[in-house]
C-alpha positions in Angstrom: 17.2 11.5 -31.3 15.5 9.8 -34.2 11.8 9.8 -33.8 9.4 6.7 -33.9 7.9 7.9 -37.8 11.6 8.6 -38.5 12.6 4.9 -36.9 9.7 3.7 -39.4 10.4 4.8 -42.2 14.2 3.6 -42.1 13.4 0.2 -40.9 10.6 0.1 -44.2 13.2 1.4 -46.4 16.1 -1.0 -45.1 13.9 -3.8 -45.9 13.4 -2.1 -49.6 9.7 -2.3 -48.6 6.7 -0.1 -49.9 4.2 1.4 -47.5 1.6 -1.1 -49.1 3.8 -3.9 -48.7 4.2 -3.0 -45.1 0.9 -2.7 -44.2 0.3 -6.0 -46.2 3.0 -7.8 -43.9 1.7 -6.2 -40.6 -2.3 -6.7 -42.0 -3.1 -2.9 -41.8 -4.0 -0.3 -44.0 -1.4 1.8 -46.7 -3.1 5.2 -44.9 -2.2 3.3 -41.5 1.4 3.0 -42.1 1.6 6.5 -43.9 -0.5 8.3 -40.7 2.3 6.3 -38.5 5.3 7.8 -40.5 4.2 11.2 -40.9 3.8 11.3 -37.0 -0.4 11.7 -37.2 -0.9 8.3 -35.5 0.9 5.8 -33.5 0.4 1.6 -33.7 -1.7 0.4 -30.3 0.9 -1.7 -27.8 0.4 -4.8 -29.4 0.7 -3.9 -32.9 3.6 -2.0 -31.7 5.8 -5.1 -30.0 4.5 -6.6 -33.4 6.2 -4.2 -35.5 9.7 -4.5 -33.4 9.5 -8.5 -33.7 9.0 -7.8 -37.4 11.9 -5.6 -38.0 13.9 -7.5 -35.3 14.8 -4.2 -33.0 14.1 -4.0 -29.6 11.5 -1.4 -28.9 13.2 0.8 -27.2 14.8 1.4 -30.8 11.8 1.6 -32.6 10.6 4.1 -30.2 14.0 6.2 -31.4 15.7 5.7 -28.2 19.3 4.3 -28.6 19.1 1.0 -26.5 22.8 1.0 -27.5 24.1 4.0 -25.8 27.2 3.3 -23.3 26.1 6.6 -21.7 22.5 5.3 -20.8 21.3 6.2 -17.4 19.0 4.4 -15.3 16.5 6.4 -13.4 16.5 6.1 -10.0 13.7 5.5 -7.7 12.5 7.5 -5.2 13.7 6.7 -2.1 10.7 7.1 -0.6 8.8 5.1 -2.7 7.1 2.8 0.0 6.1 6.0 1.3 4.7 7.4 -1.8 2.4 4.1 -1.9 1.4 4.3 1.8 0.3 7.7 1.1 -1.2 7.2 -1.7 -3.0 4.1 -0.6 -4.5 6.1 2.6 -5.4 9.0 0.3 -7.6 6.8 -1.4 -9.5 5.2 1.9 -9.9 8.2 3.0 -12.0 9.3 -0.5 -13.8 6.2 0.2 -14.6 6.5 3.4 -15.7 10.0 2.6 -17.7 8.7 -0.5 -19.1 5.7 2.1 -18.0 2.9 -0.6 -17.2 -0.3 0.8 -14.9 -2.8 -1.0 -15.3 -6.5 -0.6 
């Protein structure tokens, strides 16, 4: 499976763009793009979405996930998801009560 740095480099090269050109298109520095391609940094979510739109690819693809796989399996939610939320809410309520914090 490809990684984000590999996909970004691949997409940039497919468009025959230099790092400097891509940086100008996205409104960031050349060093920022280089750091992304080396895997030393990642874009914030807003820039990530802009990048996916710019290249015309799904976010999953840019992340290195193959969103076109026929064998892709959905992760099931736990059967007791509602019970888990209830338990979590009760734990939070107990902590708030213990610390005498009142919500208005």
